[in-house]
N, C-alpha and C positions, 0 to 999 in steps of 0.2 A: 444450520441450513445456508442452501446457496442458491443464488436467484439465478433463473432460466428464464431467457428472453429469446425472442424473435425481432426485436427493433436494432437496428443497426443501419447504417448510412453505408457500409461496403458490402458487396452483394456477396462474397466469399463467406463474410461473416453470416450473412442472413441463411444463408446454404447450409451451413454447418448445422446453424441452430433449429433449421427445417428435417433436417437428418435425425437432432438430437430428439426434437419433441415425436417424430417415428418411432424411434428404439424407445420412449417412454410407454406412447402407447401401447405396446406389445411386451414392457418389459417383465413384467410381473409372469406374465406367462411362456416367455422364453426362458427366466431364468428359474424356474420354480425346479424344486428337488424334491425327488420320491412325492409329488403333490401337492408341495409345502410351498407358496408362493411367499416372496418378500415382500416387505413392506419400505417403499421407499418414501411415504410420506409426501406426495406430490401432490401440490395445491395451487390449481391454478386460478390466482384470486387476480392478478393481472398488473401490468405494469403503467404507469402515467408518468410522463415525460413533459413536464411545463416548459412551456416554449415563451419565449420574449418576442417580441418584433423583430428587433435586431436579427435573432437567428431563424424566425418566420421560414425566409427562402429557402433556406437551408433542409429546415424540417419537412417544407412539402413536399421538396426534391426528393429526400428518404423516402416520404409517404408514400409517393406515387411510383417508386420503386419497390415498395414491400408489398402494395396493392396487384403491382404490375406481375408479382412473384406470388399470387395468390395467399399472400399473407391476411391473416385475421386482423389488421391493425387500423383505426378510424382517427379522425379529426374528432375533438372537443372543444367545443368553445367555454370561453368563461363560465358561461350559467350553467354549460352542462357541467363542468368541473365541479362548480358550487353543487350541483345537486345532487351528485354522484357519492362527492365526496365531501360532506359540509365541514370538516375540520380545515380544508384549506382555504385560504384566502388569496383568490386567483389574479386581485387588482395587481394590476402592473406587466401582466403577460398577457400575450395574443391568444392563446388557448393551451393545448397539447394534443400529443398523439398516445392512446392507449390500446393495448392490444390485451384482450382477456384471456389469451391461451397463456401467456407468460407467467412465470409464478417461482415457488421455488420447491426444493426437495432436501432429501437426506443426504449428504452425499457419502457419509461413514456408510450408511445403509446399501447404499448403491455399490460401493467397494466389496464389502463383504458378502453380496447377494452374487458378484461378479464372482469372488474368489470362492464361494459356493458353489457356483457351477463349476469352475473348472476342477476346483477337486473331484467333481462328481463324476467329470469325464477325463482321470486320471492323469491331470495337471501334477506337478511335483511343484512347491513353492521352497526355494532356497533364499534363505536370509542374509543379505551380503551387502556391499556396497561397490558399484561398479565403477571400476575409475577409468576404464577404456573399453571404444569399442575397436575389436579387430578387423583389419579387411586386407584381402590378398587380390591383385591386379581389381581395383575399383569394385571388389564385391565384399561384402559383409560375412565374415567369418564365423563369428561370436565374440565374446566379451571375457576381459579380463576383470577381478575383484582386486580389491586393495589388497585382500589376503594373499593375494598371487594363485587363487586359483584361476583356470580358466574355463570356458565351456563354450562348444562349439554349435554355432547355429547360421543358416542361411539366412535368415529372418532376425532382425531386431528389432524391437519397438522401445522408443524412447518415450519416456512416461514422465521426465525428470521436469516438468512445467517449467519455471524461471531457470533452472540448472540445463536447460535442454542445450542450449545454445554452446556451454562448456564441454559437455557431454561427447554431441556431434562434433567439434572442433576436433578431438580424440581420432575421429575418422575424416579426417579433410574435409568435412561440411561446414561451412558458414552459415549462421542461420542469424537474419537481423532483428537479433532479439537483446537489447542492451536496456533494460528499462530502468538502472537505477541511477536518480540525479541527471536524468535526461531532461526531465519537464521543469529542475531546477536550473539546468545550465540555457536552455533557452529563453526561459523569461529573467536570469540574470543579465543575457546579455542583451535584450530589448529594453528592460529597465535602465543597464547603463549607458546605451545610446540616447534613448529615448529623453531620460529626466536628467542625464549630468552629461549627456554630451561625449561620453567616453568611447573606446571600443574592446572588444574582447580579442588579443593580440592572439592568443593560441585557446585551444579548446582540447582538452583531452581528457578522455573517456578509460577507465580501466578497471581491469577484471577482477571481479571478488575472490578472494583466496587465492588470491596468488602470495608467493615467498620473497618475492622480488619485486619492487615499484620503482629503482632508480632509473630506468631508460623513461618510462612516463615522467617524472621529476625531470630527467635533462631537456625532455621536450618541451615542458610546460615552461621554462626557465632560458631557453633557446632565446624567444623573441625580447628577451631583456624586456617583461612588464614590471609596471611600477607596483601593482599587488597580486596576490595569486588568492582568488576565492576557490573554497574546496566546498565539498560534501564528503562524508563518511563515516560510516559506523565505526563501533568501538574497535576491534583487533585492525582492520583493516588501515584506523586514522594512524592507529599508534603506529603502524611499522613503518606509514608514508612519512610520518611526521620524523620517526627515528632515522629515517633514510634520508629526508632532506636536511635533516642535522648534520648528518655525519658526512654530506656532500658540502655543507654552510650555504645550504641552500636560503635566502633571507632576502625577498625583493624589498626595494625602497621604501614602502610604505607600508611594508607589514601584509599578515596572513588573514584573511578572514574568512569566516566558517558560519554556516545556517542554524543551526540546530547546536550550538555550541556543545549542550549539554550529552549529545550524541557520544562524544567519546570520552570527557573530562574523566569519569573513573576510572580508565583505560592506561590511560598516563600519570596517574598517581606514583608510581614509583621511579618514574622520571620526567619531574615538570619539565628540566631544562628543554625539551624537546619541543614543548607548546607554549614555551615562555613567548608572552606578548599578542597571542592571538586573541583577535576581537571577534563578536559573534552575537546571536542573538538567543535568548532563553527565552522559550514559551510560558506564560503563566504569571502570577501575582508575585510580588514580595511584598515587604510591611509587617507589620505588628503582628494582622489578624493572622498571615501565614504563619508569623514565626510561632505564635501561640498557641493555634489549631493545628497545626500541622510540623513545622519541622523541629520545635522543642519535644513532642511526643515521640516524635521519630528517633531523636539521639538519644532522649533515652533509654526507649527501648532497643535500639541495635548501638549504642555508643560511639554513632558516628553522624553527622550530617548528610540530610537528605543529597545524592549526589548526580541524580537527572532529573527532569520532569516528569517521566512516568509515572513516579510513584505519587506525588498528590494528583494528577490529573485520574490514576485511579481510585483514589479515596475520593473525586469530587463524582466521579461516575457510580461508584456505589452507592455515595449518599443520594443523589439525585434518584436512583431505582428506588432506596429505601423508602424516601419520602412520597414518592409517585403510588408506591404499594399502600403506605398508610392512606393517602388521600384518597385513592381508590377503593380501599379495603378488598383488594382482591392482588393476586399475584399472578395471572397469566398477560402473556404478552398485549393482548389488546387496552386491558384495564391500563399497563403500565402506560404505554403508548398514548394513549389520551389523558394521562394524570401529568403526564412529563410538561408539556408545555407550559402550564400553569403552576407548579412547584419552581419551575427554572427562574421565573421571573421573582419569587420572594427568597430562593436560596441563596445565601453569600456563600461562593467557591473559595476556596483557600489558593486554586488560579485565575481568579478573576469573575466577570461576570458570565455566568450560564444561560445567559436568556435565551430561549430559542425564538427565533425566525419563523418566517410563514410556512417555510419548508421543512421546518424541523430540524435545522442544523444553529450551532450556538453563532449568533449575532455577531458578534465583536469578539478580538482574540486583544490579549494583554502581553509585551513582548518588553523583554528587559535587555539594555544595551551591557554587556560582559567584556571583561577583557580575561583572560587566564594570564596571574602573574604570582611568583610566588606558589605554585602550589595551587593557589585559590580561581574562585570566580570574582571577580569586583566588579562594582557599578563605572562605567565611565561616560563621560559626556560625549553626545551624540560630533559637536565640531572637533573632536580629536584625531 
């Protein structure tokens, strides 16, 4: 299920959502085929955004803009919130903004409905991966697939989501969409400056799915940094580290990563390229983790866990199972209501799973790790 909301602080996003809601209102009628109407399970139960005192001026500014545009959004006091949502404890919040028209829908059913309607009107669907948007004299002329096939058209709709910038670039169009690692970059540089008096002397953002990152590596090391902090997933991390290793690029104080287990399994066959990298591993360790998760995992698969995703999945499944047992029902509302209570008593293999008042994990456990000799080992903070 996908959330649909009108509440944004950027006017353009609000306008897009308003149009989306208009489409939803007539969707079943517009997309019916041979008298059969699709069901996208649109449920408008509303979205509540809790606002603390610090964020209140920005929230009120956005609320004013939304109301001027005719959107159904209003302010709720802590008492209003407590009355409408008894499970919430609004203590510590100035209030919240609520839109009853917000909700969720089944995106897969929406896609199938569009496809069925297009089929009924003679559209032909071709399965393939577009590698390039073709153009001539600043006009789109079609697309080329990875198979080498070319299809001609004067109109191309780029619906590739997070990958749309890469595809648009093949037509010479630059889109400002670079989501991966940007937040980590900003927060890390701010923390380095405020808490340690340091400075990010270079900031290099890379594109995923490249085959060569040597230019980015040279750019990173050009100002001669004392240390390098980077974030990358599996195959990108392996390629970046291998090419840095081949160029002999090692900063005086070493490499640092955020979630080090995002790529350790990818470098197991060439551990030398990641030797000495320090980072964090979310989750818990110790005897309970070993007995409850690591040892059974090793016995079943013949190797120790190599990432933190497995134990997190284990804890999530256990919490849901306990919530179902407590509620005596398996519907989503019953599970949601039972989760806060079971989270307080469940002992997670990744640490304390207690929920806070917003239904989020209240605290997280991080282990300091260094990759050495092909293994993750503990290291003291002062190293």
